[in-house]
N, C-alpha and C positions, 0 to 999 in steps of 0.2 A: 666351149660356149654353146655349141649346137647340141651337145649331149644334155646340157642342163635345160635348153629350150625343149628338147624332145621329152625329157622327164617331167617338165612342168606343164606342158600343153597337151591337148588331145591331138590325135593323128591329123585331123583336118586342119586345125589351127597351125600346127607345126609346118606342114607342107605349104600352106597359103602364105606363111611368113617368108618363105624361101623363094617365091615365084620371081622376084626381081634379081636376087643374087645368082641363083642357079636354075634358070628356066628349063634346060634340057634335062637336068636331073629330076626336077618336079614333074615334068612330062612323063618320064620313065616310071616314076614312083606311082603316079596316078594310074597309068596303064596297068601296073602290076597289082594295084590295090582294088581297083573298081570291079574287075571281074569276079572277085571273090564275094562281093556283096550281091551281085547279080545272080551268080550261081546258087547262092544260099536261098533267094527267093524262090528260084525254079525248083531246087530240091525240096523245099518245105511244101510247095504246091504238090509235087509228085508224091511225097510222103502222105500228105492229106488225102489225095486221090486213091492211093493204094489202100489206106485204112478204110476209106468209105466202101471201096469195091469189096473188100474182104467181108465186111459186116453185112452189106446188102447186095449180093451178087446179082439179083434179079432186077435191080433198077437200072434202066437204060439212061436216064437223064440225071446227071449228078450236078447240074449247075447250081441249083439252090443249096445243096449240101456243101459244095465247094465254097460258095459265097460265105456261108456261116463258118466254115473251117478256116478260111484264110483272112476273115475280117478281124481287124484289131479291136472292134467294138465288141464287147461281151453281150451276147443276146439275153434279154430278159424273158426267158421262156414262161415264167410264172405269170407275168403281166399279160402276155400273149394268150395263155390258156384261160385266164380269167375273163378276157374280153371275148373269147369264143363262146357263141351261143350253144347251149346244150340242145341235143335233139328233142323236140317236144314229144310228149306221149300222144297217141292217137285217140 
């Protein structure tokens, strides 16, 4: 029965449904599953940082570049460029 529940539900729903029946098992499972998600975010951040530093070694402040690299929102660079005022001629 648990195998069919595991196959029909996603991981979070499956373990949440077992909290009443198997609280110690659920606690051990969450301890094992949660660090992988946390380390994934850290690894993706480090990967983005290394990629930025390889391309532009002379830049000391990478905060803005990291914000764009790690954001889930896709930046609309074309809109930003169109709003930027061109340098007027003298």
